[in-house]
PyMOL CGO cylinders between C-alpha atoms (Angstrom):
from pymol import cmd
from pymol.cgo import CYLINDER

trace = [
    CYLINDER, 114.86, 75.54, 86.69, 112.90, 76.46, 89.86, 0.3, 1, 1, 1, 1, 1, 1,
    CYLINDER, 112.90, 76.46, 89.86, 115.58, 78.98, 91.07, 0.3, 1, 1, 1, 1, 1, 1,
    CYLINDER, 115.58, 78.98, 91.07, 115.03, 81.17, 87.89, 0.3, 1, 1, 1, 1, 1, 1,
    CYLINDER, 115.03, 81.17, 87.89, 111.48, 82.33, 89.46, 0.3, 1, 1, 1, 1, 1, 1,
    CYLINDER, 111.48, 82.33, 89.46, 112.96, 83.78, 92.84, 0.3, 1, 1, 1, 1, 1, 1,
    CYLINDER, 112.96, 83.78, 92.84, 115.60, 85.44, 91.06, 0.3, 1, 1, 1, 1, 1, 1,
    CYLINDER, 115.60, 85.44, 91.06, 112.96, 87.10, 88.88, 0.3, 1, 1, 1, 1, 1, 1,
    CYLINDER, 112.96, 87.10, 88.88, 111.19, 88.22, 91.99, 0.3, 1, 1, 1, 1, 1, 1,
    CYLINDER, 111.19, 88.22, 91.99, 114.45, 89.96, 93.21, 0.3, 1, 1, 1, 1, 1, 1,
    CYLINDER, 114.45, 89.96, 93.21, 114.82, 91.63, 89.87, 0.3, 1, 1, 1, 1, 1, 1,
    CYLINDER, 114.82, 91.63, 89.87, 111.17, 93.00, 89.97, 0.3, 1, 1, 1, 1, 1, 1,
    CYLINDER, 111.17, 93.00, 89.97, 111.71, 94.06, 93.68, 0.3, 1, 1, 1, 1, 1, 1,
    CYLINDER, 111.71, 94.06, 93.68, 115.05, 95.45, 93.11, 0.3, 1, 1, 1, 1, 1, 1,
    CYLINDER, 115.05, 95.45, 93.11, 113.87, 97.60, 90.14, 0.3, 1, 1, 1, 1, 1, 1,
    CYLINDER, 113.87, 97.60, 90.14, 110.87, 98.87, 91.95, 0.3, 1, 1, 1, 1, 1, 1,
    CYLINDER, 110.87, 98.87, 91.95, 113.12, 100.06, 94.92, 0.3, 1, 1, 1, 1, 1, 1,
    CYLINDER, 113.12, 100.06, 94.92, 115.70, 101.63, 92.49, 0.3, 1, 1, 1, 1, 1, 1,
    CYLINDER, 115.70, 101.63, 92.49, 112.94, 103.69, 90.64, 0.3, 1, 1, 1, 1, 1, 1,
    CYLINDER, 112.94, 103.69, 90.64, 111.29, 104.74, 93.88, 0.3, 1, 1, 1, 1, 1, 1,
    CYLINDER, 111.29, 104.74, 93.88, 114.76, 105.90, 95.35, 0.3, 1, 1, 1, 1, 1, 1,
    CYLINDER, 114.76, 105.90, 95.35, 115.68, 107.60, 91.96, 0.3, 1, 1, 1, 1, 1, 1,
    CYLINDER, 115.68, 107.60, 91.96, 112.54, 109.50, 92.09, 0.3, 1, 1, 1, 1, 1, 1,
    CYLINDER, 112.54, 109.50, 92.09, 112.78, 110.57, 95.69, 0.3, 1, 1, 1, 1, 1, 1,
    CYLINDER, 112.78, 110.57, 95.69, 116.32, 111.77, 95.20, 0.3, 1, 1, 1, 1, 1, 1,
    CYLINDER, 116.32, 111.77, 95.20, 115.66, 113.93, 92.39, 0.3, 1, 1, 1, 1, 1, 1,
    CYLINDER, 115.66, 113.93, 92.39, 116.58, 117.64, 92.88, 0.3, 1, 1, 1, 1, 1, 1,
    CYLINDER, 116.58, 117.64, 92.88, 113.19, 118.97, 93.03, 0.3, 1, 1, 1, 1, 1, 1,
    CYLINDER, 113.19, 118.97, 93.03, 112.31, 116.51, 95.87, 0.3, 1, 1, 1, 1, 1, 1,
    CYLINDER, 112.31, 116.51, 95.87, 115.42, 117.59, 97.94, 0.3, 1, 1, 1, 1, 1, 1,
    CYLINDER, 115.42, 117.59, 97.94, 115.77, 121.12, 97.58, 0.3, 1, 1, 1, 1, 1, 1,
    CYLINDER, 115.77, 121.12, 97.58, 114.26, 123.16, 94.67, 0.3, 1, 1, 1, 1, 1, 1,
    CYLINDER, 114.26, 123.16, 94.67, 115.74, 126.39, 93.56, 0.3, 1, 1, 1, 1, 1, 1,
    CYLINDER, 115.74, 126.39, 93.56, 112.40, 128.02, 93.36, 0.3, 1, 1, 1, 1, 1, 1,
    CYLINDER, 112.40, 128.02, 93.36, 111.88, 127.10, 97.01, 0.3, 1, 1, 1, 1, 1, 1,
    CYLINDER, 111.88, 127.10, 97.01, 115.31, 128.15, 97.89, 0.3, 1, 1, 1, 1, 1, 1,
    CYLINDER, 115.31, 128.15, 97.89, 114.87, 131.61, 96.17, 0.3, 1, 1, 1, 1, 1, 1,
    CYLINDER, 114.87, 131.61, 96.17, 111.56, 132.28, 97.86, 0.3, 1, 1, 1, 1, 1, 1,
    CYLINDER, 111.56, 132.28, 97.86, 112.81, 131.34, 101.12, 0.3, 1, 1, 1, 1, 1, 1,
    CYLINDER, 112.81, 131.34, 101.12, 115.80, 133.68, 100.94, 0.3, 1, 1, 1, 1, 1, 1,
    CYLINDER, 115.80, 133.68, 100.94, 113.82, 136.55, 99.65, 0.3, 1, 1, 1, 1, 1, 1,
    CYLINDER, 113.82, 136.55, 99.65, 111.39, 136.01, 102.76, 0.3, 1, 1, 1, 1, 1, 1,
    CYLINDER, 111.39, 136.01, 102.76, 114.58, 135.77, 105.10, 0.3, 1, 1, 1, 1, 1, 1,
    CYLINDER, 114.58, 135.77, 105.10, 116.09, 139.09, 103.41, 0.3, 1, 1, 1, 1, 1, 1,
    CYLINDER, 116.09, 139.09, 103.41, 112.90, 140.92, 104.31, 0.3, 1, 1, 1, 1, 1, 1,
    CYLINDER, 112.90, 140.92, 104.31, 112.79, 139.58, 107.76, 0.3, 1, 1, 1, 1, 1, 1,
    CYLINDER, 112.79, 139.58, 107.76, 109.48, 137.71, 107.11, 0.3, 1, 1, 1, 1, 1, 1,
    CYLINDER, 109.48, 137.71, 107.11, 110.02, 134.72, 109.38, 0.3, 1, 1, 1, 1, 1, 1,
    CYLINDER, 110.02, 134.72, 109.38, 106.35, 133.74, 109.51, 0.3, 1, 1, 1, 1, 1, 1,
    CYLINDER, 106.35, 133.74, 109.51, 106.11, 133.80, 105.73, 0.3, 1, 1, 1, 1, 1, 1,
    CYLINDER, 106.11, 133.80, 105.73, 109.22, 131.91, 105.61, 0.3, 1, 1, 1, 1, 1, 1,
    CYLINDER, 109.22, 131.91, 105.61, 107.74, 129.22, 107.93, 0.3, 1, 1, 1, 1, 1, 1,
    CYLINDER, 107.74, 129.22, 107.93, 104.53, 129.06, 106.10, 0.3, 1, 1, 1, 1, 1, 1,
    CYLINDER, 104.53, 129.06, 106.10, 106.50, 128.28, 102.76, 0.3, 1, 1, 1, 1, 1, 1,
    CYLINDER, 106.50, 128.28, 102.76, 108.42, 125.53, 104.53, 0.3, 1, 1, 1, 1, 1, 1,
    CYLINDER, 108.42, 125.53, 104.53, 105.37, 124.09, 105.86, 0.3, 1, 1, 1, 1, 1, 1,
    CYLINDER, 105.37, 124.09, 105.86, 103.65, 123.86, 102.66, 0.3, 1, 1, 1, 1, 1, 1,
    CYLINDER, 103.65, 123.86, 102.66, 106.83, 122.81, 100.73, 0.3, 1, 1, 1, 1, 1, 1,
    CYLINDER, 106.83, 122.81, 100.73, 107.14, 118.88, 100.11, 0.3, 1, 1, 1, 1, 1, 1,
    CYLINDER, 107.14, 118.88, 100.11, 110.99, 118.93, 99.42, 0.3, 1, 1, 1, 1, 1, 1,
    CYLINDER, 110.99, 118.93, 99.42, 113.29, 117.53, 102.15, 0.3, 1, 1, 1, 1, 1, 1,
    CYLINDER, 113.29, 117.53, 102.15, 115.10, 120.93, 102.85, 0.3, 1, 1, 1, 1, 1, 1,
    CYLINDER, 115.10, 120.93, 102.85, 111.72, 122.43, 103.56, 0.3, 1, 1, 1, 1, 1, 1,
    CYLINDER, 111.72, 122.43, 103.56, 111.09, 120.09, 106.55, 0.3, 1, 1, 1, 1, 1, 1,
    CYLINDER, 111.09, 120.09, 106.55, 114.79, 120.99, 107.79, 0.3, 1, 1, 1, 1, 1, 1,
    CYLINDER, 114.79, 120.99, 107.79, 114.30, 124.52, 107.34, 0.3, 1, 1, 1, 1, 1, 1,
    CYLINDER, 114.30, 124.52, 107.34, 110.77, 124.47, 108.94, 0.3, 1, 1, 1, 1, 1, 1,
    CYLINDER, 110.77, 124.47, 108.94, 112.62, 122.88, 112.23, 0.3, 1, 1, 1, 1, 1, 1,
    CYLINDER, 112.62, 122.88, 112.23, 115.10, 125.74, 112.28, 0.3, 1, 1, 1, 1, 1, 1,
    CYLINDER, 115.10, 125.74, 112.28, 112.69, 128.46, 111.71, 0.3, 1, 1, 1, 1, 1, 1,
    CYLINDER, 112.69, 128.46, 111.71, 110.43, 126.99, 114.49, 0.3, 1, 1, 1, 1, 1, 1,
    CYLINDER, 110.43, 126.99, 114.49, 113.26, 127.50, 116.94, 0.3, 1, 1, 1, 1, 1, 1,
    CYLINDER, 113.26, 127.50, 116.94, 112.26, 129.92, 119.68, 0.3, 1, 1, 1, 1, 1, 1,
    CYLINDER, 112.26, 129.92, 119.68, 115.23, 129.67, 121.97, 0.3, 1, 1, 1, 1, 1, 1,
    CYLINDER, 115.23, 129.67, 121.97, 118.36, 132.01, 122.14, 0.3, 1, 1, 1, 1, 1, 1,
    CYLINDER, 118.36, 132.01, 122.14, 121.26, 129.53, 121.81, 0.3, 1, 1, 1, 1, 1, 1,
    CYLINDER, 121.26, 129.53, 121.81, 122.68, 129.01, 118.33, 0.3, 1, 1, 1, 1, 1, 1,
    CYLINDER, 122.68, 129.01, 118.33, 124.17, 125.52, 119.47, 0.3, 1, 1, 1, 1, 1, 1,
    CYLINDER, 124.17, 125.52, 119.47, 120.72, 124.31, 120.17, 0.3, 1, 1, 1, 1, 1, 1,
    CYLINDER, 120.72, 124.31, 120.17, 119.74, 125.39, 116.76, 0.3, 1, 1, 1, 1, 1, 1,
    CYLINDER, 119.74, 125.39, 116.76, 122.50, 123.75, 115.00, 0.3, 1, 1, 1, 1, 1, 1,
    CYLINDER, 122.50, 123.75, 115.00, 121.51, 120.45, 117.05, 0.3, 1, 1, 1, 1, 1, 1,
    CYLINDER, 121.51, 120.45, 117.05, 117.94, 120.71, 115.99, 0.3, 1, 1, 1, 1, 1, 1,
    CYLINDER, 117.94, 120.71, 115.99, 118.97, 121.03, 112.31, 0.3, 1, 1, 1, 1, 1, 1,
    CYLINDER, 118.97, 121.03, 112.31, 121.43, 118.21, 112.74, 0.3, 1, 1, 1, 1, 1, 1,
    CYLINDER, 121.43, 118.21, 112.74, 118.65, 116.03, 114.22, 0.3, 1, 1, 1, 1, 1, 1,
    CYLINDER, 118.65, 116.03, 114.22, 116.04, 116.87, 111.47, 0.3, 1, 1, 1, 1, 1, 1,
    CYLINDER, 116.04, 116.87, 111.47, 118.53, 116.36, 108.92, 0.3, 1, 1, 1, 1, 1, 1,
    CYLINDER, 118.53, 116.36, 108.92, 119.64, 113.13, 110.19, 0.3, 1, 1, 1, 1, 1, 1,
    CYLINDER, 119.64, 113.13, 110.19, 116.07, 111.96, 110.26, 0.3, 1, 1, 1, 1, 1, 1,
    CYLINDER, 116.07, 111.96, 110.26, 115.40, 113.04, 106.49, 0.3, 1, 1, 1, 1, 1, 1,
    CYLINDER, 115.40, 113.04, 106.49, 118.58, 111.17, 105.42, 0.3, 1, 1, 1, 1, 1, 1,
    CYLINDER, 118.58, 111.17, 105.42, 117.31, 107.97, 107.25, 0.3, 1, 1, 1, 1, 1, 1,
    CYLINDER, 117.31, 107.97, 107.25, 113.89, 108.25, 105.70, 0.3, 1, 1, 1, 1, 1, 1,
    CYLINDER, 113.89, 108.25, 105.70, 115.71, 108.69, 102.20, 0.3, 1, 1, 1, 1, 1, 1,
    CYLINDER, 115.71, 108.69, 102.20, 118.09, 105.81, 102.97, 0.3, 1, 1, 1, 1, 1, 1,
    CYLINDER, 118.09, 105.81, 102.97, 115.28, 103.37, 104.19, 0.3, 1, 1, 1, 1, 1, 1,
    CYLINDER, 115.28, 103.37, 104.19, 115.37, 100.24, 101.95, 0.3, 1, 1, 1, 1, 1, 1,
    CYLINDER, 115.37, 100.24, 101.95, 118.39, 101.19, 100.27, 0.3, 1, 1, 1, 1, 1, 1,
    CYLINDER, 118.39, 101.19, 100.27, 120.25, 98.31, 102.14, 0.3, 1, 1, 1, 1, 1, 1,
    CYLINDER, 120.25, 98.31, 102.14, 117.68, 96.08, 100.70, 0.3, 1, 1, 1, 1, 1, 1,
    CYLINDER, 117.68, 96.08, 100.70, 119.01, 96.82, 97.25, 0.3, 1, 1, 1, 1, 1, 1,
    CYLINDER, 119.01, 96.82, 97.25, 122.50, 95.87, 98.16, 0.3, 1, 1, 1, 1, 1, 1,
    CYLINDER, 122.50, 95.87, 98.16, 120.92, 92.59, 99.80, 0.3, 1, 1, 1, 1, 1, 1,
    CYLINDER, 120.92, 92.59, 99.80, 118.94, 91.71, 96.62, 0.3, 1, 1, 1, 1, 1, 1,
    CYLINDER, 118.94, 91.71, 96.62, 122.23, 91.75, 94.55, 0.3, 1, 1, 1, 1, 1, 1,
    CYLINDER, 122.23, 91.75, 94.55, 123.85, 89.18, 96.80, 0.3, 1, 1, 1, 1, 1, 1,
    CYLINDER, 123.85, 89.18, 96.80, 120.53, 87.22, 97.08, 0.3, 1, 1, 1, 1, 1, 1,
    CYLINDER, 120.53, 87.22, 97.08, 120.39, 86.96, 93.30, 0.3, 1, 1, 1, 1, 1, 1,
    CYLINDER, 120.39, 86.96, 93.30, 124.04, 85.72, 93.17, 0.3, 1, 1, 1, 1, 1, 1,
    CYLINDER, 124.04, 85.72, 93.17, 123.44, 83.17, 95.76, 0.3, 1, 1, 1, 1, 1, 1,
    CYLINDER, 123.44, 83.17, 95.76, 120.30, 82.04, 94.03, 0.3, 1, 1, 1, 1, 1, 1,
    CYLINDER, 120.30, 82.04, 94.03, 122.04, 81.66, 90.94, 0.3, 1, 1, 1, 1, 1, 1,
    CYLINDER, 122.04, 81.66, 90.94, 124.73, 79.50, 92.66, 0.3, 1, 1, 1, 1, 1, 1,
    CYLINDER, 124.73, 79.50, 92.66, 122.20, 77.32, 94.37, 0.3, 1, 1, 1, 1, 1, 1,
    CYLINDER, 122.20, 77.32, 94.37, 120.70, 76.96, 90.71, 0.3, 1, 1, 1, 1, 1, 1,
    CYLINDER, 120.70, 76.96, 90.71, 124.08, 75.78, 89.58, 0.3, 1, 1, 1, 1, 1, 1,
    CYLINDER, 124.08, 75.78, 89.58, 124.40, 73.33, 92.42, 0.3, 1, 1, 1, 1, 1, 1,
    CYLINDER, 124.40, 73.33, 92.42, 120.75, 72.07, 91.72, 0.3, 1, 1, 1, 1, 1, 1,
    CYLINDER, 120.75, 72.07, 91.72, 121.69, 71.57, 87.94, 0.3, 1, 1, 1, 1, 1, 1,
    CYLINDER, 121.69, 71.57, 87.94, 124.82, 69.58, 88.92, 0.3, 1, 1, 1, 1, 1, 1,
    CYLINDER, 124.82, 69.58, 88.92, 122.87, 67.31, 91.35, 0.3, 1, 1, 1, 1, 1, 1,
    CYLINDER, 122.87, 67.31, 91.35, 120.52, 66.53, 88.38, 0.3, 1, 1, 1, 1, 1, 1,
    CYLINDER, 120.52, 66.53, 88.38, 123.61, 65.77, 86.15, 0.3, 1, 1, 1, 1, 1, 1,
    CYLINDER, 123.61, 65.77, 86.15, 125.00, 63.44, 88.68, 0.3, 1, 1, 1, 1, 1, 1,
    CYLINDER, 125.00, 63.44, 88.68, 121.70, 61.72, 89.28, 0.3, 1, 1, 1, 1, 1, 1,
    CYLINDER, 121.70, 61.72, 89.28, 121.43, 60.80, 85.54, 0.3, 1, 1, 1, 1, 1, 1,
    CYLINDER, 121.43, 60.80, 85.54, 125.10, 59.64, 85.59, 0.3, 1, 1, 1, 1, 1, 1,
    CYLINDER, 125.10, 59.64, 85.59, 124.29, 57.52, 88.60, 0.3, 1, 1, 1, 1, 1, 1,
    CYLINDER, 124.29, 57.52, 88.60, 121.29, 55.75, 87.16, 0.3, 1, 1, 1, 1, 1, 1,
    CYLINDER, 121.29, 55.75, 87.16, 122.55, 55.07, 83.54, 0.3, 1, 1, 1, 1, 1, 1,
    CYLINDER, 122.55, 55.07, 83.54, 125.35, 52.74, 82.74, 0.3, 1, 1, 1, 1, 1, 1,
    CYLINDER, 125.35, 52.74, 82.74, 125.79, 54.16, 79.29, 0.3, 1, 1, 1, 1, 1, 1,
    CYLINDER, 125.79, 54.16, 79.29, 125.16, 57.88, 79.57, 0.3, 1, 1, 1, 1, 1, 1,
    CYLINDER, 125.16, 57.88, 79.57, 123.06, 59.68, 76.85, 0.3, 1, 1, 1, 1, 1, 1,
    CYLINDER, 123.06, 59.68, 76.85, 124.27, 63.08, 76.27, 0.3, 1, 1, 1, 1, 1, 1,
    CYLINDER, 124.27, 63.08, 76.27, 120.68, 64.63, 75.74, 0.3, 1, 1, 1, 1, 1, 1,
    CYLINDER, 120.68, 64.63, 75.74, 119.80, 63.44, 79.15, 0.3, 1, 1, 1, 1, 1, 1,
    CYLINDER, 119.80, 63.44, 79.15, 122.54, 65.41, 80.73, 0.3, 1, 1, 1, 1, 1, 1,
    CYLINDER, 122.54, 65.41, 80.73, 121.73, 68.43, 79.03, 0.3, 1, 1, 1, 1, 1, 1,
    CYLINDER, 121.73, 68.43, 79.03, 118.49, 69.41, 81.16, 0.3, 1, 1, 1, 1, 1, 1,
    CYLINDER, 118.49, 69.41, 81.16, 120.92, 69.47, 84.24, 0.3, 1, 1, 1, 1, 1, 1,
    CYLINDER, 120.92, 69.47, 84.24, 123.63, 71.34, 82.59, 0.3, 1, 1, 1, 1, 1, 1,
    CYLINDER, 123.63, 71.34, 82.59, 121.38, 74.02, 81.06, 0.3, 1, 1, 1, 1, 1, 1,
    CYLINDER, 121.38, 74.02, 81.06, 119.67, 74.47, 84.50, 0.3, 1, 1, 1, 1, 1, 1,
    CYLINDER, 119.67, 74.47, 84.50, 123.11, 75.02, 85.95, 0.3, 1, 1, 1, 1, 1, 1,
    CYLINDER, 123.11, 75.02, 85.95, 124.26, 77.58, 83.25, 0.3, 1, 1, 1, 1, 1, 1,
    CYLINDER, 124.26, 77.58, 83.25, 120.96, 79.40, 82.94, 0.3, 1, 1, 1, 1, 1, 1,
    CYLINDER, 120.96, 79.40, 82.94, 120.51, 80.12, 86.58, 0.3, 1, 1, 1, 1, 1, 1,
    CYLINDER, 120.51, 80.12, 86.58, 124.07, 81.27, 86.99, 0.3, 1, 1, 1, 1, 1, 1,
    CYLINDER, 124.07, 81.27, 86.99, 123.91, 83.59, 84.11, 0.3, 1, 1, 1, 1, 1, 1,
    CYLINDER, 123.91, 83.59, 84.11, 120.40, 84.85, 85.12, 0.3, 1, 1, 1, 1, 1, 1,
    CYLINDER, 120.40, 84.85, 85.12, 121.46, 85.35, 88.83, 0.3, 1, 1, 1, 1, 1, 1,
    CYLINDER, 121.46, 85.35, 88.83, 124.43, 87.56, 87.47, 0.3, 1, 1, 1, 1, 1, 1,
    CYLINDER, 124.43, 87.56, 87.47, 122.41, 89.43, 84.99, 0.3, 1, 1, 1, 1, 1, 1,
    CYLINDER, 122.41, 89.43, 84.99, 119.99, 90.41, 88.03, 0.3, 1, 1, 1, 1, 1, 1,
    CYLINDER, 119.99, 90.41, 88.03, 122.78, 90.92, 90.53, 0.3, 1, 1, 1, 1, 1, 1,
    CYLINDER, 122.78, 90.92, 90.53, 125.28, 93.21, 88.54, 0.3, 1, 1, 1, 1, 1, 1,
    CYLINDER, 125.28, 93.21, 88.54, 122.89, 95.98, 87.57, 0.3, 1, 1, 1, 1, 1, 1,
    CYLINDER, 122.89, 95.98, 87.57, 121.20, 95.72, 91.11, 0.3, 1, 1, 1, 1, 1, 1,
    CYLINDER, 121.20, 95.72, 91.11, 124.55, 96.41, 92.64, 0.3, 1, 1, 1, 1, 1, 1,
    CYLINDER, 124.55, 96.41, 92.64, 125.39, 99.20, 90.43, 0.3, 1, 1, 1, 1, 1, 1,
    CYLINDER, 125.39, 99.20, 90.43, 122.00, 100.84, 91.31, 0.3, 1, 1, 1, 1, 1, 1,
    CYLINDER, 122.00, 100.84, 91.31, 122.58, 100.21, 94.87, 0.3, 1, 1, 1, 1, 1, 1,
    CYLINDER, 122.58, 100.21, 94.87, 125.99, 102.12, 94.66, 0.3, 1, 1, 1, 1, 1, 1,
    CYLINDER, 125.99, 102.12, 94.66, 124.61, 104.93, 92.52, 0.3, 1, 1, 1, 1, 1, 1,
    CYLINDER, 124.61, 104.93, 92.52, 121.71, 105.36, 95.12, 0.3, 1, 1, 1, 1, 1, 1,
    CYLINDER, 121.71, 105.36, 95.12, 124.13, 105.43, 98.12, 0.3, 1, 1, 1, 1, 1, 1,
    CYLINDER, 124.13, 105.43, 98.12, 126.38, 107.89, 96.41, 0.3, 1, 1, 1, 1, 1, 1,
    CYLINDER, 126.38, 107.89, 96.41, 123.37, 110.01, 95.60, 0.3, 1, 1, 1, 1, 1, 1,
    CYLINDER, 123.37, 110.01, 95.60, 122.29, 110.03, 99.14, 0.3, 1, 1, 1, 1, 1, 1,
    CYLINDER, 122.29, 110.03, 99.14, 125.85, 110.93, 100.47, 0.3, 1, 1, 1, 1, 1, 1,
    CYLINDER, 125.85, 110.93, 100.47, 125.94, 113.88, 98.18, 0.3, 1, 1, 1, 1, 1, 1,
    CYLINDER, 125.94, 113.88, 98.18, 122.27, 114.97, 99.31, 0.3, 1, 1, 1, 1, 1, 1,
    CYLINDER, 122.27, 114.97, 99.31, 123.52, 114.56, 102.84, 0.3, 1, 1, 1, 1, 1, 1,
    CYLINDER, 123.52, 114.56, 102.84, 126.46, 117.06, 102.27, 0.3, 1, 1, 1, 1, 1, 1,
    CYLINDER, 126.46, 117.06, 102.27, 124.25, 119.25, 100.38, 0.3, 1, 1, 1, 1, 1, 1,
    CYLINDER, 124.25, 119.25, 100.38, 121.67, 119.60, 102.99, 0.3, 1, 1, 1, 1, 1, 1,
    CYLINDER, 121.67, 119.60, 102.99, 124.26, 120.27, 105.67, 0.3, 1, 1, 1, 1, 1, 1,
    CYLINDER, 124.26, 120.27, 105.67, 125.95, 123.03, 103.68, 0.3, 1, 1, 1, 1, 1, 1,
    CYLINDER, 125.95, 123.03, 103.68, 122.39, 124.59, 103.03, 0.3, 1, 1, 1, 1, 1, 1,
    CYLINDER, 122.39, 124.59, 103.03, 121.39, 124.18, 106.91, 0.3, 1, 1, 1, 1, 1, 1,
    CYLINDER, 121.39, 124.18, 106.91, 124.55, 126.08, 107.78, 0.3, 1, 1, 1, 1, 1, 1,
    CYLINDER, 124.55, 126.08, 107.78, 123.78, 129.03, 105.44, 0.3, 1, 1, 1, 1, 1, 1,
    CYLINDER, 123.78, 129.03, 105.44, 120.24, 129.15, 106.70, 0.3, 1, 1, 1, 1, 1, 1,
    CYLINDER, 120.24, 129.15, 106.70, 121.22, 129.05, 110.33, 0.3, 1, 1, 1, 1, 1, 1,
    CYLINDER, 121.22, 129.05, 110.33, 123.65, 132.07, 109.54, 0.3, 1, 1, 1, 1, 1, 1,
    CYLINDER, 123.65, 132.07, 109.54, 120.65, 134.00, 107.93, 0.3, 1, 1, 1, 1, 1, 1,
    CYLINDER, 120.65, 134.00, 107.93, 118.43, 133.04, 111.11, 0.3, 1, 1, 1, 1, 1, 1,
    CYLINDER, 118.43, 133.04, 111.11, 121.27, 133.93, 113.40, 0.3, 1, 1, 1, 1, 1, 1,
    CYLINDER, 121.27, 133.93, 113.40, 121.45, 137.68, 111.79, 0.3, 1, 1, 1, 1, 1, 1,
    CYLINDER, 121.45, 137.68, 111.79, 117.76, 138.10, 111.85, 0.3, 1, 1, 1, 1, 1, 1,
    CYLINDER, 117.76, 138.10, 111.85, 117.07, 136.86, 115.54, 0.3, 1, 1, 1, 1, 1, 1,
    CYLINDER, 117.07, 136.86, 115.54, 120.67, 137.86, 116.80, 0.3, 1, 1, 1, 1, 1, 1,
    CYLINDER, 120.67, 137.86, 116.80, 121.23, 134.43, 118.62, 0.3, 1, 1, 1, 1, 1, 1,
    CYLINDER, 121.23, 134.43, 118.62, 124.05, 133.96, 121.10, 0.3, 1, 1, 1, 1, 1, 1,
]
cmd.load_cgo(trace, "trace")
């Protein structure tokens, strides 16, 4: 039936979003150990400018948060914490972008499957209404349309929903990890700059 094609499009889009998010949320894209070790080394030696340059050249998410922290030139620790929180929220928002679409595609696939079922049943009832003696093979088309679209809709919806929950949980873990690392970095910067 017709509704198999939009379900197929949903599956392709959902797979593309999942793979993109899976790649973006890998550890090396969030906070690589090599970057963290070099950053800590610069900070322990009091090399703030070298640490800033390292953060600026880094592609990892924490590098952007660390750069915003190290670029702070005020004297209040509370302001520094606010800057880190704002940048962290911005980075999490960028990571979360289009994740909700993944959840929506799961629902849409299910609904399209249901719509295909209704379409198939309409076909069956049209055959029944036009034939006085119903020929079973003439009903088969409508019944198969109803069954196939429901099955295909669920085959797409279930893995899509699992992928959505997986990415959501991963982003929550990343958010907590970034928060912890930001707090640690602020403590190190606080010692170096002696903030109030």
